[in-house]
C-alpha positions as a Markdown table, in Angstrom:
| # | Residue | x | y | z |
|---|---|---|---|---|
| 1 | Met | 21.3 | -8.6 | -10.3 |
| 2 | Tyr | 19.9 | -8.7 | -6.8 |
| 3 | Pro | 17.6 | -11.5 | -5.6 |
| 4 | Leu | 14.0 | -10.5 | -6.2 |
| 5 | Asn | 13.2 | -9.6 | -2.5 |
| 6 | Tyr | 16.3 | -7.5 | -2.3 |
| 7 | Ala | 15.3 | -5.7 | -5.5 |
| 8 | Ile | 11.9 | -5.0 | -4.1 |
| 9 | Leu | 13.3 | -3.5 | -0.9 |
| 10 | Lys | 15.9 | -1.5 | -2.8 |
| 11 | His | 13.1 | -0.1 | -5.0 |
| 12 | Phe | 11.6 | 1.6 | -2.0 |
| 13 | Thr | 14.8 | 3.5 | -1.4 |
| 14 | Lys | 14.4 | 5.2 | -4.8 |
| 15 | Val | 10.7 | 6.2 | -4.7 |
| 16 | Asp | 8.5 | 8.1 | -2.3 |
| 17 | Glu | 5.9 | 5.2 | -2.2 |
| 18 | Ala | 4.7 | 2.3 | -4.2 |
| 19 | Cys | 2.1 | -0.4 | -4.4 |
| 20 | Ala | 2.6 | -4.0 | -5.6 |
| 21 | Glu | 1.6 | -3.0 | -9.2 |
| 22 | Asp | 4.2 | -0.2 | -9.1 |
| 23 | Val | 6.9 | -2.5 | -8.0 |
| 24 | Met | 6.0 | -5.0 | -10.7 |
| 25 | Glu | 6.1 | -2.4 | -13.4 |
| 26 | Ala | 9.4 | -1.0 | -12.2 |
| 27 | Leu | 11.1 | -4.5 | -12.0 |
| 28 | Ala | 9.4 | -6.2 | -14.9 |
| 29 | Asp | 12.3 | -5.8 | -17.3 |
| 30 | Gln | 14.7 | -7.8 | -15.1 |
| 31 | Tyr | 12.5 | -10.0 | -13.0 |
| 32 | Ser | 9.4 | -10.9 | -15.1 |
| 33 | Ser | 10.8 | -14.4 | -15.8 |
| 34 | Phe | 11.2 | -15.2 | -12.1 |
| 35 | Lys | 8.7 | -17.8 | -10.7 |
| 36 | Ala | 7.9 | -15.6 | -7.7 |
| 37 | Phe | 7.2 | -12.5 | -9.9 |
| 38 | Lys | 3.5 | -12.7 | -9.3 |
| 39 | Lys | 1.3 | -10.1 | -7.5 |
| 40 | Pro | 0.5 | -12.3 | -4.5 |
| 41 | Ala | 4.2 | -13.0 | -3.9 |
| 42 | Ile | 5.1 | -9.3 | -4.3 |
| 43 | Ile | 2.3 | -8.4 | -1.8 |
| 44 | Asn | 3.6 | -11.1 | 0.6 |
| 45 | Ala | 7.1 | -9.6 | 0.3 |
| 46 | Leu | 5.8 | -6.1 | 1.1 |
| 47 | Met | 3.8 | -7.3 | 4.1 |
| 48 | Thr | 6.9 | -9.2 | 5.4 |
| 49 | Ala | 9.0 | -6.1 | 5.0 |
| 50 | Glu | 6.4 | -4.1 | 6.9 |
| 51 | Ala | 6.2 | -6.6 | 9.7 |
| 52 | Asn | 10.0 | -6.5 | 9.9 |
| 53 | Gly | 10.0 | -2.7 | 10.2 |
| 54 | Leu | 11.6 | -1.9 | 6.9 |
| 55 | Leu | 8.5 | -0.4 | 5.3 |
| 56 | Glu | 5.3 | 1.2 | 6.5 |
| 57 | Glu | 1.9 | 1.7 | 4.9 |
| 58 | Ser | 1.5 | 5.2 | 3.5 |
| 59 | Arg | -2.0 | 5.0 | 2.1 |
| 60 | Ser | -4.5 | 2.8 | 0.3 |
| 61 | Asp | -7.1 | 3.2 | -2.4 |
| 62 | Leu | -9.1 | 1.3 | -5.0 |
| 63 | Asp | -7.8 | 0.8 | -8.5 |
| 64 | Ser | -10.0 | 1.1 | -11.7 |
| 65 | Asn | -11.2 | -2.5 | -11.1 |
| 66 | Gln | -12.2 | -1.6 | -7.5 |
| 67 | Gln | -9.4 | -3.8 | -6.1 |
| 68 | Leu | -7.6 | -2.6 | -3.0 |
| 69 | Arg | -4.1 | -1.2 | -3.5 |
| 70 | Val | -2.0 | -0.7 | -0.4 |
| 71 | Phe | 1.0 | 1.7 | -0.8 |
| 72 | Tyr | 4.1 | 1.4 | 1.2 |
| 73 | Arg | 7.1 | 3.6 | 1.8 |
| 74 | Ala | 10.5 | 3.2 | 3.4 |
| 75 | His | 10.8 | 5.5 | 6.4 |
| 76 | Ala | 14.2 | 7.0 | 7.2 |
| 77 | Glu | 15.3 | 4.2 | 9.5 |
| 78 | Gly | 14.0 | 1.5 | 7.2 |
| 79 | Ala | 15.7 | 3.0 | 4.1 |
| 80 | Ala | 19.0 | 3.3 | 6.1 |
| 81 | Thr | 18.8 | -0.3 | 7.1 |
| 82 | Ile | 18.0 | -1.4 | 3.5 |
| 83 | Asn | 20.9 | 0.6 | 2.2 |
| 84 | Lys | 23.2 | -0.7 | 4.9 |
| 85 | Tyr | 22.7 | -4.3 | 3.9 |
| 86 | Ile | 21.9 | -4.1 | 0.2 |
| 87 | Lys | 24.6 | -2.0 | -1.5 |
């Protein structure tokens, strides 16, 4: 099992794009008991990955509760870097 932040990054090498809720849904089975498995911490991890050039924003919209959802994707170089360091 990867550390949570690694699992988040690795998830983006397997999907076209995802938002924090998508990541949480995909990783819930293995990581829901982790202290950091909360939406604000996931958003923080995604924003950090974007700031470090591993992910980029792909789009945004409003969910059914009118809350902003930001979607990210791993561009080719970011995905290659993630896959290089996280096997």
